C-alpha positions as CSV (number, residue, x, y, z in Angstrom):
1,M,29.3,16.9,13.3
2,K,31.6,16.1,10.4
3,K,29.0,16.1,7.7
4,I,25.4,17.2,7.6
5,L,24.9,15.1,4.5
6,F,23.6,12.4,6.8
7,M,20.2,14.0,5.8
8,L,20.6,12.1,2.6
9,T,22.3,8.8,3.3
10,L,22.5,8.4,7.1
11,L,26.2,7.4,6.6
12,S,28.0,10.6,7.3
13,V,26.4,11.1,10.7
14,F,28.2,8.0,11.9
15,T,31.3,10.2,12.0
16,T,29.9,12.7,14.5
17,N,31.1,13.0,18.0
18,I,29.2,10.5,20.0
19,V,27.2,11.7,22.9
20,A,27.4,8.9,25.6
21,Q,24.0,8.0,27.0
22,D,22.7,4.9,28.8
23,Y,19.7,3.4,27.0
24,S,18.2,0.8,29.3
25,F,16.3,-0.9,26.4
26,I,19.6,-1.6,24.5
27,D,21.5,-4.8,25.4
28,K,24.5,-4.0,27.5
29,K,26.6,-6.3,25.4
30,L,26.2,-4.0,22.4
31,H,28.5,-1.1,21.8
32,I,28.3,2.2,19.8
33,M,29.8,1.7,16.3
34,D,32.0,4.5,15.1
35,D,32.6,5.4,11.4
36,A,35.8,3.4,11.3
37,E,34.1,0.2,12.3
38,L,31.2,0.8,10.0
39,Q,33.4,1.4,7.0
40,T,36.0,-1.3,7.8
41,Y,33.5,-4.1,8.2
42,K,31.1,-2.7,5.6
43,V,28.2,-2.9,8.1
44,Q,24.8,-3.4,6.5
45,F,21.3,-2.7,7.8
46,T,18.1,-4.4,7.0
47,A,14.4,-3.5,7.3
48,D,14.5,-5.7,10.4
49,T,17.1,-3.6,12.2
50,P,15.2,-2.2,15.2
51,V,15.1,1.6,15.3
52,F,14.1,3.4,18.5
53,D,13.8,6.9,19.9
54,A,15.7,7.9,23.0
55,K,12.9,6.5,25.2
56,G,12.8,3.1,23.6
57,N,9.8,3.7,21.4
58,T,9.9,1.9,18.1
59,I,10.4,4.1,15.0
60,K,8.9,2.9,11.7
61,P,10.9,3.1,8.5
62,G,8.5,5.7,7.1
63,Q,9.2,8.0,10.0
64,I,13.0,8.1,9.6
65,N,13.1,10.6,6.8
66,D,11.0,13.1,8.8
67,L,13.4,12.7,11.8
68,L,16.4,13.4,9.6
69,K,14.8,16.3,7.9
70,S,14.0,18.0,11.2
71,G,17.6,18.3,12.2
72,N,16.7,17.6,15.8
73,F,17.8,14.0,16.0
74,V,21.0,12.0,15.2
75,P,21.1,8.2,14.7
76,V,23.4,6.2,16.9
77,I,24.3,2.7,15.7
78,F,24.8,-0.2,18.2
79,G,26.6,-3.3,17.2
80,D,27.8,-6.7,18.6
81,D,31.3,-8.2,18.9
82,N,30.9,-9.6,15.4
83,H,30.6,-6.0,14.0
84,Q,26.9,-6.5,13.1
85,A,24.5,-3.7,13.6
86,Q,21.8,-4.7,16.0
87,A,19.9,-1.5,16.8
88,I,19.6,2.2,15.9
89,V,18.7,4.9,18.4
90,F,17.7,8.4,17.4
91,R,19.1,10.7,20.1
92,D,18.5,14.4,20.4
93,A,21.0,16.5,18.4
94,T,23.3,18.7,20.3
95,P,23.0,22.5,20.0
96,K,26.2,22.5,17.8
97,E,24.7,19.8,15.5
98,K,21.5,21.7,15.2
99,E,23.4,24.9,14.4
100,E,25.4,23.2,11.7
101,F,22.3,21.6,10.3
102,E,20.6,24.9,10.0
103,K,23.6,26.4,8.2
104,W,23.6,23.5,5.7
105,Q,19.8,23.7,5.2
106,A,20.1,27.4,4.4
107,Q,22.6,26.6,1.7
108,Q,21.1,23.6,0.2
109,N,17.9,21.6,0.2
110,P,18.2,18.8,-2.3
111,N,14.4,18.4,-2.7
112,T,13.8,22.1,-3.5
113,G,14.3,23.7,-6.9
114,F,13.1,20.6,-8.8
115,K,10.8,21.6,-11.6
116,P,8.6,18.8,-13.0
117,G,8.3,18.5,-16.8
118,E,12.0,18.5,-17.7
119,A,13.0,15.9,-20.3
120,A,14.7,12.9,-18.7
121,P,18.2,12.3,-19.9
122,D,18.2,9.4,-22.4
123,F,20.0,6.3,-21.5
124,E,20.6,2.7,-22.6
125,A,21.4,0.3,-19.8
126,T,21.4,-3.5,-19.2
127,D,20.2,-5.1,-16.0
128,I,21.9,-7.9,-14.2
129,E,19.7,-10.5,-16.0
130,G,20.9,-9.2,-19.4
131,N,17.8,-7.2,-20.4
132,T,18.5,-3.9,-22.1
133,Y,16.5,-0.7,-21.7
134,K,16.6,2.4,-23.8
135,L,14.6,5.3,-22.5
136,A,13.8,6.6,-26.0
137,D,12.0,3.3,-26.7
138,L,9.9,3.5,-23.5
139,K,7.6,6.3,-24.5
140,G,4.1,5.5,-23.5
141,K,5.3,3.7,-20.4
142,I,5.8,5.1,-16.9
143,V,9.4,4.5,-15.7
144,V,10.4,4.6,-12.0
145,L,14.1,4.9,-11.2
146,N,15.5,4.2,-7.8
147,F,19.1,5.1,-7.2
148,W,20.6,3.2,-4.3
149,F,23.6,1.2,-3.1
150,T,24.0,-1.9,-1.0
151,T,25.4,-0.4,2.2
152,C,23.0,2.6,2.3
153,P,20.8,2.2,5.4
154,P,17.8,4.2,4.2
155,C,18.0,2.5,0.8
156,I,17.8,-0.9,2.5
157,M,15.0,0.3,4.8
158,E,12.7,1.4,2.0
159,I,13.1,-1.8,-0.1
160,P,10.2,-3.6,1.4
161,E,7.9,-0.7,0.6
162,L,9.3,-0.4,-2.9
163,N,8.7,-4.1,-3.4
164,K,5.0,-3.6,-2.5
165,I,4.7,-0.7,-4.9
166,A,6.4,-2.7,-7.7
167,S,4.2,-5.7,-7.1
168,K,1.1,-3.6,-7.1
169,Y,1.7,-1.5,-10.2
170,K,3.7,-3.7,-12.6
171,K,0.4,-4.9,-14.0
172,N,-0.2,-1.3,-15.1
173,G,2.8,-1.4,-17.3
174,V,5.0,0.6,-14.9
175,L,8.7,-0.3,-15.4
176,F,10.7,-0.3,-12.1
177,L,14.5,0.1,-12.4
178,A,16.9,0.2,-9.5
179,V,20.3,1.8,-10.5
180,T,23.5,1.4,-8.4
181,F,27.2,2.1,-8.8
182,D,27.9,-1.2,-7.0
183,N,29.3,-4.0,-9.2
184,K,27.2,-7.1,-10.2
185,E,28.9,-9.5,-7.8
186,K,28.3,-7.3,-4.8
187,V,24.6,-6.7,-5.8
188,T,24.0,-10.4,-6.4
189,N,25.3,-11.3,-3.0
190,F,23.2,-8.5,-1.4
191,L,20.0,-9.8,-3.2
192,K,20.4,-13.2,-1.5
193,E,19.5,-11.5,1.8
194,H,17.4,-8.6,0.5
195,P,15.1,-9.4,-2.4
196,F,14.4,-6.4,-4.6
197,Y,11.6,-6.6,-7.1
198,F,13.0,-3.8,-9.3
199,K,15.1,-4.6,-12.4
200,I,18.6,-4.1,-11.1
201,I,21.1,-2.0,-13.2
202,T,24.8,-1.7,-12.1
203,D,25.9,1.4,-13.9
204,A,27.9,4.2,-12.2
205,K,27.8,6.3,-15.4
206,L,24.0,6.4,-15.3
207,V,24.1,7.5,-11.6
208,K,26.4,10.3,-12.7
209,K,24.3,11.2,-15.8
210,Y,21.3,11.8,-13.6
211,G,23.3,14.0,-11.3
212,I,22.4,12.0,-8.2
213,I,23.8,13.6,-5.1
214,G,22.1,11.6,-2.3
215,F,20.7,8.2,-1.7
216,P,18.1,6.9,-2.0
217,T,16.8,9.0,-4.9
218,S,13.5,8.2,-6.5
219,I,12.5,9.5,-10.0
220,L,9.3,9.1,-12.0
221,I,9.4,9.6,-15.7
222,D,6.0,9.9,-17.3
223,K,4.8,8.4,-20.6
224,E,6.2,11.4,-22.5
225,G,9.7,11.0,-21.2
226,K,9.5,13.9,-18.7
227,V,10.7,13.8,-15.1
228,M,7.6,14.4,-13.0
229,F,8.8,13.3,-9.6
230,K,12.2,13.4,-7.9
231,K,12.9,13.0,-4.2
232,I,16.0,12.2,-2.2
233,G,15.2,10.2,0.9
234,I,12.5,7.8,1.9
235,F,9.3,9.0,0.1
236,T,7.6,5.8,-0.8
237,Q,4.1,7.1,-0.1
238,A,4.6,10.2,-2.2
239,L,6.1,8.0,-5.0
240,E,3.1,5.7,-5.0
241,E,0.7,8.7,-5.1
242,S,2.6,10.0,-8.1
243,I,2.5,6.6,-9.8
244,K,-1.3,6.4,-9.3
245,M,-1.8,9.9,-10.7
246,Y,0.2,9.4,-13.9
247,I,-1.4,6.0,-14.5
248,E,-4.8,7.6,-14.6
249,K,-3.7,10.4,-17.0
Protein backbone atom coordinates (compact mmCIF):
# COMPACT_ATOMS: atom_id res chain seq x y z
CA MET A 1 0.00 0.00 0.00
CA LYS A 2 1.47 3.32 -1.04
CA LYS A 3 -0.66 5.60 1.07
CA ILE A 4 -3.07 4.87 3.87
CA LEU A 5 -4.64 8.26 3.26
CA PHE A 6 -7.25 6.44 1.21
CA MET A 7 -9.20 6.52 4.49
CA LEU A 8 -9.89 10.14 3.71
CA THR A 9 -10.31 10.38 -0.05
CA LEU A 10 -10.35 6.88 -1.58
CA LEU A 11 -7.85 8.19 -4.12
CA SER A 12 -4.53 7.02 -2.72
CA VAL A 13 -5.64 3.45 -2.37
CA PHE A 14 -5.82 3.20 -6.15
CA THR A 15 -2.00 3.07 -6.15
CA THR A 16 -1.85 -0.04 -3.99
CA ASN A 17 -0.61 -3.33 -5.34
CA ILE A 18 -3.63 -4.96 -6.91
CA VAL A 19 -4.60 -8.39 -5.70
CA ALA A 20 -5.92 -10.29 -8.71
CA GLN A 21 -9.29 -11.91 -8.08
CA ASP A 22 -12.06 -13.17 -10.30
CA TYR A 23 -15.40 -11.58 -9.52
CA SER A 24 -18.14 -13.42 -11.38
CA PHE A 25 -20.56 -10.51 -10.95
CA ILE A 26 -18.23 -8.09 -12.77
CA ASP A 27 -18.46 -7.90 -16.57
CA LYS A 28 -15.46 -9.71 -18.08
CA LYS A 29 -14.98 -6.83 -20.49
CA LEU A 30 -14.03 -4.52 -17.62
CA HIS A 31 -10.49 -4.18 -16.30
CA ILE A 32 -8.93 -3.06 -13.04
CA MET A 33 -7.96 0.60 -13.28
CA ASP A 34 -4.59 1.53 -11.83
CA ASP A 35 -3.58 4.92 -10.46
CA ALA A 36 -1.94 6.00 -13.72
CA GLU A 37 -5.15 5.44 -15.68
CA LEU A 38 -7.31 7.12 -13.05
CA GLN A 39 -5.11 10.20 -12.96
CA THR A 40 -4.41 10.43 -16.71
CA TYR A 41 -8.06 10.28 -17.70
CA LYS A 42 -9.34 12.13 -14.61
CA VAL A 43 -11.79 9.33 -13.93
CA GLN A 44 -14.89 10.45 -12.06
CA PHE A 45 -17.42 8.57 -9.99
CA THR A 46 -21.10 9.20 -9.43
CA ALA A 47 -23.63 8.15 -6.86
CA ASP A 48 -24.83 5.68 -9.51
CA THR A 49 -21.47 3.89 -9.75
CA PRO A 50 -22.27 0.41 -8.38
CA VAL A 51 -20.31 -0.61 -5.30
CA PHE A 52 -20.05 -4.24 -4.18
CA ASP A 53 -18.39 -6.39 -1.58
CA ALA A 54 -16.26 -9.34 -2.71
CA LYS A 55 -19.34 -11.57 -2.85
CA GLY A 56 -21.30 -9.26 -5.11
CA ASN A 57 -23.57 -7.77 -2.47
CA THR A 58 -24.44 -4.12 -3.06
CA ILE A 59 -22.85 -1.59 -0.72
CA LYS A 60 -24.77 1.62 -0.01
CA PRO A 61 -22.95 5.00 -0.02
CA GLY A 62 -23.56 5.40 3.70
CA GLN A 63 -21.67 2.17 4.40
CA ILE A 64 -18.50 3.12 2.55
CA ASN A 65 -16.98 5.24 5.29
CA ASP A 66 -17.35 2.43 7.85
CA LEU A 67 -15.60 0.00 5.49
CA LEU A 68 -12.73 2.42 5.00
CA LYS A 69 -12.41 3.17 8.70
CA SER A 70 -12.20 -0.51 9.56
CA GLY A 71 -8.96 -0.96 7.64
CA ASN A 72 -10.15 -4.42 6.61
CA PHE A 73 -11.16 -3.60 3.04
CA VAL A 74 -9.66 -1.98 -0.05
CA PRO A 75 -11.66 -0.61 -3.03
CA VAL A 76 -10.79 -1.93 -6.49
CA ILE A 77 -12.00 0.14 -9.45
CA PHE A 78 -13.19 -1.53 -12.66
CA GLY A 79 -13.34 0.44 -15.90
CA ASP A 80 -14.20 0.00 -19.56
CA ASP A 81 -12.14 0.57 -22.70
CA ASN A 82 -13.20 4.23 -22.70
CA HIS A 83 -11.54 4.72 -19.30
CA GLN A 84 -14.87 5.16 -17.53
CA ALA A 85 -15.32 3.66 -14.06
CA GLN A 86 -18.14 1.12 -14.13
CA ALA A 87 -17.91 -0.60 -10.74
CA ILE A 88 -16.13 -0.62 -7.38
CA VAL A 89 -15.45 -3.79 -5.41
CA PHE A 90 -14.30 -3.74 -1.80
CA ARG A 91 -11.91 -6.65 -1.42
CA ASP A 92 -10.32 -7.90 1.79
CA ALA A 93 -7.17 -6.02 2.69
CA THR A 94 -3.95 -8.02 2.75
CA PRO A 95 -2.12 -8.58 6.07
CA LYS A 96 0.49 -6.04 4.94
CA GLU A 97 -2.18 -3.45 4.16
CA LYS A 98 -3.84 -4.02 7.52
CA GLU A 99 -0.50 -3.66 9.27
CA GLU A 100 0.24 -0.37 7.54
CA PHE A 101 -3.25 0.87 8.29
CA GLU A 102 -2.84 0.11 11.98
CA LYS A 103 0.47 1.99 12.05
CA TRP A 104 -1.14 4.99 10.42
CA GLN A 105 -4.17 4.85 12.69
CA ALA A 106 -1.93 4.82 15.75
CA GLN A 107 -0.23 7.99 14.53
CA GLN A 108 -3.22 9.94 13.29
CA ASN A 109 -6.96 9.86 13.37
CA PRO A 110 -8.29 12.96 11.62
CA ASN A 111 -11.61 12.85 13.45
CA THR A 112 -10.15 12.76 16.95
CA GLY A 113 -8.81 15.72 18.84
CA PHE A 114 -11.52 18.06 17.58
CA LYS A 115 -12.92 20.19 20.38
CA PRO A 116 -16.29 21.81 19.67
CA GLY A 117 -16.66 25.45 20.55
CA GLU A 118 -13.60 26.92 18.85
CA ALA A 119 -14.19 30.16 16.94
CA ALA A 120 -14.47 29.53 13.21
CA PRO A 121 -11.85 31.37 11.13
CA ASP A 122 -13.47 34.42 9.57
CA PHE A 123 -13.67 34.54 5.81
CA GLU A 124 -15.12 36.48 2.93
CA ALA A 125 -15.82 34.47 -0.20
CA THR A 126 -17.87 34.69 -3.37
CA ASP A 127 -19.80 31.80 -4.90
CA ILE A 128 -19.88 30.99 -8.61
CA GLU A 129 -23.10 32.97 -9.00
CA GLY A 130 -21.48 36.15 -7.67
CA ASN A 131 -22.95 36.15 -4.15
CA THR A 132 -20.51 37.19 -1.40
CA TYR A 133 -20.49 35.75 2.12
CA LYS A 134 -18.62 37.12 5.12
CA LEU A 135 -18.73 34.90 8.18
CA ALA A 136 -18.72 37.84 10.58
CA ASP A 137 -22.00 38.99 9.03
CA LEU A 138 -23.63 35.57 9.43
CA LYS A 139 -23.96 35.59 13.22
CA GLY A 140 -27.36 34.24 14.18
CA LYS A 141 -27.33 31.81 11.24
CA ILE A 142 -26.14 28.20 11.13
CA VAL A 143 -23.51 27.70 8.42
CA VAL A 144 -22.60 24.31 6.96
CA LEU A 145 -19.33 24.07 5.03
CA ASN A 146 -18.56 21.09 2.82
CA PHE A 147 -15.00 20.87 1.49
CA TRP A 148 -14.81 18.74 -1.65
CA PHE A 149 -13.43 18.48 -5.18
CA THR A 150 -14.78 17.24 -8.49
CA THR A 151 -12.76 14.02 -8.82
CA CYS A 152 -13.12 12.88 -5.20
CA PRO A 153 -15.18 9.63 -5.19
CA PRO A 154 -16.59 9.88 -1.65
CA CYS A 155 -17.34 13.57 -2.20
CA ILE A 156 -19.43 12.68 -5.23
CA MET A 157 -21.10 9.76 -3.50
CA GLU A 158 -22.38 11.91 -0.64
CA ILE A 159 -23.78 14.73 -2.81
CA PRO A 160 -27.29 13.19 -3.16
CA GLU A 161 -27.61 12.95 0.64
CA LEU A 162 -26.22 16.46 1.09
CA ASN A 163 -28.79 17.71 -1.41
CA LYS A 164 -31.58 16.15 0.65
CA ILE A 165 -30.26 17.84 3.79
CA ALA A 166 -29.93 21.22 2.07
CA SER A 167 -33.46 21.00 0.66
CA LYS A 168 -34.86 20.01 4.04
CA TYR A 169 -33.22 22.65 6.23
CA LYS A 170 -32.72 25.74 4.06
CA LYS A 171 -36.18 26.86 5.17
CA ASN A 172 -34.74 27.01 8.70
CA GLY A 173 -32.24 29.62 7.61
CA VAL A 174 -29.29 27.25 7.39
CA LEU A 175 -26.67 28.38 4.87
CA PHE A 176 -25.00 25.58 2.92
CA LEU A 177 -21.64 26.37 1.30
CA ALA A 178 -19.54 23.89 -0.70
CA VAL A 179 -15.89 24.94 -0.95
CA THR A 180 -13.44 23.52 -3.48
CA PHE A 181 -9.97 24.28 -4.81
CA ASP A 182 -11.15 23.43 -8.35
CA ASN A 183 -11.60 26.35 -10.73
CA LYS A 184 -14.98 27.73 -11.78
CA GLU A 185 -14.90 26.21 -15.27
CA LYS A 186 -14.20 22.72 -13.95
CA VAL A 187 -16.93 23.03 -11.33
CA THR A 188 -19.46 24.38 -13.82
CA ASN A 189 -18.88 21.41 -16.14
CA PHE A 190 -19.14 19.01 -13.19
CA LEU A 191 -22.46 20.49 -12.08
CA LYS A 192 -24.01 19.72 -15.47
CA GLU A 193 -23.83 16.02 -14.56
CA HIS A 194 -23.98 16.29 -10.77
CA PRO A 195 -26.40 18.92 -9.39
CA PHE A 196 -25.24 20.22 -6.00
CA TYR A 197 -27.73 22.28 -3.98
CA PHE A 198 -25.08 24.03 -1.87
CA LYS A 199 -23.75 27.47 -2.82
CA ILE A 200 -20.48 26.62 -4.59
CA ILE A 201 -17.30 28.53 -3.72
CA THR A 202 -14.08 27.99 -5.66
CA ASP A 203 -11.40 29.20 -3.27
CA ALA A 204 -8.21 27.25 -2.59
CA LYS A 205 -7.16 29.81 0.03
CA LEU A 206 -10.29 29.11 2.07
CA VAL A 207 -9.57 25.38 1.96
CA LYS A 208 -6.09 26.11 3.31
CA LYS A 209 -7.37 28.59 5.89
CA TYR A 210 -9.55 25.91 7.45
CA GLY A 211 -6.66 23.44 7.54
CA ILE A 212 -8.47 20.81 5.49
CA ILE A 213 -6.39 17.62 5.25
CA GLY A 214 -8.92 15.19 3.78
CA PHE A 215 -12.01 15.16 1.62
CA PRO A 216 -14.88 15.37 2.02
CA THR A 217 -14.83 17.43 5.22
CA SER A 218 -18.06 18.73 6.73
CA ILE A 219 -18.12 21.58 9.24
CA LEU A 220 -21.04 23.10 11.13
CA ILE A 221 -20.71 26.62 12.50
CA ASP A 222 -23.35 27.58 15.05
CA LYS A 223 -25.20 30.88 15.39
CA GLU A 224 -22.40 32.30 17.54
CA GLY A 225 -19.71 31.58 14.96
CA LYS A 226 -18.28 28.54 16.72
CA VAL A 227 -17.30 25.26 15.07
CA MET A 228 -19.53 22.62 16.66
CA PHE A 229 -19.16 19.76 14.17
CA LYS A 230 -16.24 18.66 12.01
CA LYS A 231 -15.88 15.31 10.28
CA ILE A 232 -13.69 13.96 7.50
CA GLY A 233 -15.45 11.34 5.41
CA ILE A 234 -19.07 10.54 4.68
CA PHE A 235 -21.00 11.46 7.83
CA THR A 236 -24.22 12.84 6.40
CA GLN A 237 -26.43 11.30 9.08
CA ALA A 238 -24.32 12.75 11.90
CA LEU A 239 -24.28 16.10 10.13
CA GLU A 240 -28.06 16.17 9.86
CA GLU A 241 -28.42 15.28 13.54
CA SER A 242 -26.14 18.19 14.45
CA ILE A 243 -28.08 20.58 12.24
CA LYS A 244 -31.35 19.58 13.91
CA MET A 245 -29.81 19.99 17.36
CA TYR A 246 -28.48 23.49 16.74
CA ILE A 247 -31.65 24.65 14.99
CA GLU A 248 -33.57 23.81 18.14
CA LYS A 249 -31.14 25.66 20.43
